[in-house]
C-alpha positions as CSV (number, residue, x, y, z in Angstrom):
1,X,12.3,-108.3,85.2
2,X,14.9,-107.6,87.7
3,X,13.0,-108.4,90.7
4,X,12.1,-111.8,89.5
5,X,15.2,-112.9,87.5
6,X,18.3,-110.9,88.6
7,X,18.0,-110.2,92.3
8,X,20.7,-111.6,94.5
9,X,18.6,-112.1,97.7
10,X,15.0,-113.0,97.3
11,X,14.4,-113.0,101.0
12,X,16.0,-109.7,101.9
13,X,14.0,-107.0,103.7
14,X,14.7,-104.5,100.7
15,X,13.8,-107.0,98.0
16,X,10.4,-107.8,99.9
17,X,9.5,-104.2,100.2
18,X,10.5,-103.3,96.6
19,X,8.5,-106.3,95.3
20,X,5.5,-105.2,97.5
21,X,5.4,-101.7,96.4
22,X,5.8,-102.3,92.9
23,X,3.0,-104.9,92.8
24,X,0.9,-102.3,94.7
25,X,1.7,-99.6,92.1
26,X,0.8,-102.0,89.2
27,X,-2.6,-102.6,91.0
28,X,-3.1,-99.0,91.5
29,X,-2.8,-99.1,95.4
30,X,0.4,-97.1,95.5
31,X,2.0,-94.3,93.5
32,X,4.4,-95.5,91.0
33,X,7.0,-92.8,91.7
34,X,7.1,-93.9,95.4
35,X,7.5,-97.6,94.3
36,X,10.3,-96.5,92.1
37,X,12.0,-94.8,94.9
38,X,11.8,-97.9,97.1
39,X,13.0,-100.1,94.1
40,X,16.1,-97.8,93.7
41,X,16.9,-97.8,97.3
42,X,16.6,-101.6,97.4
43,X,18.7,-102.0,94.3
44,X,21.4,-100.0,95.7
45,X,21.4,-102.1,99.0
46,X,21.7,-105.3,96.8
47,X,24.6,-103.7,94.8
48,X,22.6,-103.7,91.7
49,X,23.1,-100.0,91.1
50,X,26.0,-97.9,91.9
């Protein structure tokens, strides 16, 4: 999993927010599409997506 194994800064605000949204989506507390959007934004900020 990218969030756990490949993220360059595990303490950055984008990472923390993405992790939180993804966990909430898995638990059914957030919409999966919203979590995906937050993840993509954070991944771009971390230079994991171009």
